[in-house]
N, C-alpha and C positions, 0 to 999 in steps of 0.2 A: 597388695590390694589397697594399701593406704593412699597411694597417689590418685587412684581413680575412685576414691570413696565418694559416693553420692550423699552429700550432707542432708538432702531431703528425706533420706530414709529415717533419720531421727524423728522428724516431724510426722512422717507417715506412721511410724510405730506409735508415737504419742497419740495420734488420732484414732488408730485402731484400738489402742488400750483404753482410751476414753470411751469409745463406742461400745467396747466389750463390757466394761464395768457398768455403763449406763444401761445396757440391755439386760445384764444379769440382775441388777437391782430392780429394774422394772418388772422382770419376771418374778422376782421374789415377792414384790407387792401384789402382782396379779394372782400368784399362787396362794397368797395368804387370804385372798378374797374367794377364789374358786374352790380351794381345797382345805381351807383352814390354815392357820399360821404354822402349825407344826409340820406341814408339808413343804415349807420353804426350802428345806434341805435338798429337795429334788433338783432344783435348778442349780444350786451350788455344786452338788456332786456331778450333775450333767455338764456344767461348764468346765469343771476340773477334768472330767473324763475326756471331753472333746479336745481340750488343749493338750492334754497328755497324749492322746491318741495321735494327734498331729505330729508331736515330737517322735513318737515311735515309728510312724509311717515314714517320716523324713529320714530317720536313722536307717531303717530297713531298705528303703528305695534309693537312698543317697541324696545328698544336697545337690541342687542344680548347679552347674558351673557358674562362676561369677558373671560370665557374659549373659547368662539367662536368668540370673537371680532377680533382677528388677522385674522382668516380665512375670516370673512365677509369683512374686510378691504382689504385683499389680492384679493378677488374675485371682489370687486368694482374697485380696481386698474387695474386688467386685463381687465375688461369690459371698463374702461376708455380708455385704450390703443387701444383696438379693435374699439370702437366707434369713437375715434378721427380720425383714418384713414378712417373709413367708412363715417363719416361726410364730410371729405375733398373730398373724391371721389364723393360723392353725390352732393357736391357743384359744382363740375366741370361738372357733367353729367346731372344735373337737367334741365328739360325743362321749369322751372319756368320763366314766364314773369311777372314781378311785375306790370307793367302798366295795363296788362289785369286783374290781380288779384284785383287791386285797383278799376278797373271799374266794378267788380262784375262777371266776367266770371267764371262760376261754376268750370270748369275743372282746371283753374289756382288757384282758391281758395283751391281746394283739394290738388294741388301741394304745395301750400304755407303751408297748415296744415302739410303735410308730411315733408316738409322742416324744419319746426319748431321742429317737433318731433325728426328728425334725428340730427339736430344741437344741440338740448337740451340734448340729451343722454349723451355725454361725461361730461357735467357739472353736470348732475344728479349724475353720478357715483363718481365724485370727491367730490361733496357735501355729498354723503353718506359716503365715506371713512373718510373724515375729521370730520363729525358729530359723527360717531361712536367713533373715537379716542378721541374727546373732551368730549364725554359723559362718556365713560368707564373710562378714566383717567383724570377726571375733577380736581383731586387734583394736576395735573401737567399741567393744562391749560395754565399757563404762558409760560412754556417751549414749549408746542405744538404750541401756538400762535407765539412764537418767530420763530420756524421753518417754520411756515406758511408765516410769513412776509419776512423772508430771501429768501424763495423759490419764493415768488411773485416778489420780486425785481430782483432776478436772471432771472426769466422768461421774465420779461420786457426787461432786457439787452440782453438776448439771441436773441431776435427778430432782433436786428441789425446785428447779426452774421449769423443767419440761413436763414432768408427770402431772402436777396439779393443773397446768394450763392446757397441755396438749393431749393428755390422757395416754394410755399405752400405745395406741396406733400412731399417734403423732410423734411420740417419743421414738418409736421404731423408725419412723421416717427421718428423724434427726440422726439416729444411729446409722441409717443407710447413707445419709448425706456425708457422714464422717468417713465411711468406707469408700465412697466415691471420691471424696477429696484426697484420701490417702492414695487411691489408685492414680489420680491425676498427678500427685507429687512423684509417683514412682514411674511415670512415663520416662523413657530413656532420654528423650530430647530435653525434657525439663530438668533431669537430674545430673547432667554432666556439667 
């Protein structure tokens, strides 16, 4: 697979990683306002669960063949972009009251479950795209991981630029733009 390796996958993974970290940190800030600071762990655990679930599903269902890997990564990138905006909107519109959910109110427990599903979706799609890339082009894992680390660092730094000026919804739009840019990079005609 080395000869047909699409170098833009490194850039796409970097963009997805940056968007993922930016979204996660934005949600941590939002949760600290909505549910008090000690509930920030919710988004961290949800992000880890979503990414881990993507790896498990990929293992169980199998990695797409190399000929379809770019398409699968592109689709996951687009779904990441869409679900990032959807999750941010749901965060603002959700009728969830954590105190009622913790005390066992059934309706609020259902809201909490739906909240976890919607919030975990963007991280699932990022985990899927990155896992496919690392599996199909495992001979270039060092380069892919380098792109992932650079992207993660850039996403953390972007928080200081986007959140104060664009607020959470604007930041989610920046994250969505990163997912769309990654999908464009993963177009088969652009990647060969």
